[in-house]
N, C-alpha and C positions, 0 to 999 in steps of 0.2 A: 467381537462386538462391532457392529457397523451401524452408525447412526446417521441420520440425515434430516435436516430441517426443511420446511416447506419453501418452495421457490417464491421469489418476489413477483408481484404482478403489476407493479407501478410502471407507467409508461416511461421509456428511456432507461429503465434500470432492469438488468437481467441478473439473476442470482441462482447459483447452485448452493450458495451460502456456506454450509458447513457439513462435513462428513467426518466421522470418527471411525477409522479402519480397525482399530483395536484400542485398548485403554489409553495408550500414550501418544499415538500419532493422529493428528487431525489435519484436514484440508479445508481451506476457505477459498472460494472462487466468487468474485463479484465482478460484474460488468456494468458499465454505464456508457450511454451515448451522449457525447458532448458536442454542442453546436460550435465547433472550432476545428481547424485543421490539426493534424497530428503534431506538426512543428510547434504550434502554440501550446498544446497540452503538454508536450515534452518540456518546453521551456519552463512551465510552472512546476511540473512534477519531478523531473529528473535534474534540471539545472538550478532550480531555486529552492533546494531542499531546506535551507536555513529558514525560509519563510513558511514552511509547511504548517506551523502552528496556527496560521491565519485561516486554514480550512480543515484542520484536523483536531478533533476533540481529544482531550486528555494529554496532548503533546505540549509541554511547556517550552522546551528549548531543544534545538538541534545544533550540535557542534560538529564541524568538519575536522577530522583528526589528522589531516595532512595538508600540505600547502599547495598542492597541485590542483589544476582545474578538475571538475567532476569527470569521471570516466572509469574505465576498468581499473580495479584496485583501490578506488576511493573508499575511505572508511568514515562512517558517521556515528556519533553517539546521540541517542535519543533520551531525553529526560521526560519521563511520563509521570502523570499523577492519576493513578487508577484507584478510585474510591478512597481518596485521601492517603493512599500509600505511594511513596516515591519509588519509582523503578527506573533503572538505567539499562539501556539496551544498545549494544554496538552491532552495526551491520557493515558488511563489505560488499561492494559491487563486483561481480565476476563477469557480467555481460554488459556491454555498452554498444548497442547497435542503433544509433540515432537516425531517425525518430521512430524506430520500430519496437525495440525491446530493451529494457533495463532489468537486470536480475542479479540476485546475490544471495547471501546467507547471513544468518544471525551468528555472530562470533563470540558474543559475551553477554550474559544477562540471563533472565528467567526463561528464555526461549531458545531452542535449537531448531535448525531447519533451514528452509529456503523460501524466497519470495521472488515475485516477478511482476512487472508491468508490461503489457503488450499493447501497442498502439496500432490500430487498423484504420486506414482511410476508408470512409464510406463513400458511396457513389455521389451523394449530394455535398460532399466536402467536409462532413462532420467526422468525428473520431469515435470509434468504439475502443474504450479503454478497459482492459481486463486485468484485474489484480488477482494473483494466485499465491497461495501460501501453504506450504506443508510444514507443520511445526510440531514440536514436542515440548511440553512444559518441563522445566527442570525441577529437581529436588522433590519435595513432598507434593508440589503442585501437579506433578505428572498424574497423580491419582484422581485429580479433579477435572481432567480434560472433558469428561462427559458433561459436567456441570458448567464449567467456565467457557467451553467452546461456543455454545450458542450466543452467549453474552458478547464474546469477543467478535464473532461474526456480525452481530447486530451493530457493533461499533464501527467495523470496517464498512458496512453498508451505509451507515450514516455519514461517514467520512467521504465516501464516493459521491453521495448526493450533495454534500457540502462543496466538494471540489467542482462538480458540475455547475452549481450556482455561482461559485467564485469566478470561474473562468468565463461563463456566459454573461456575467455582469460587467466584464471588462477588467477585472482585477488581475494582478500578477504581471510578470514580464512578458514581453513579446519576443519571438525568436530573433536571433541575430540575423541581419541581412547580409547575404553573401555577395561579395563584389566580384 
């Protein structure tokens, strides 16, 4: 079974949205153009993870599970409220290529699979941010991927739009200045 939703046509938002390669593995790909340099977008998305609930719906709290600075090997615990149901999801970062790419995997919770953010500097100085996720729902939820996948993709799309507004309105941290 291979499913695909319609692409987004909003200005500044590109979307392959959601594909289901078979019953249990799905892919989400969302892209957004943000009027800020990659270093600024990276500072908000990759380095200020604990404040992600400010621009991410359904995310209540993010805990950093180790004491070191963000980077390869850093683990986070996300506390989500999805339709009134509390969900805990742990992720680990496997790639940290500042300010180009941050990627990792889901290590505990209702999802298995991988995720990545890729930051590309555009000619005019803005950033194309691409979020990609290959995931598999765990337990009995794996049989509902075809139903839940489009809803999950819509949530990711909404979060990318919210992130764009958040950064472009001047909110969030600025990149550290190198001396």
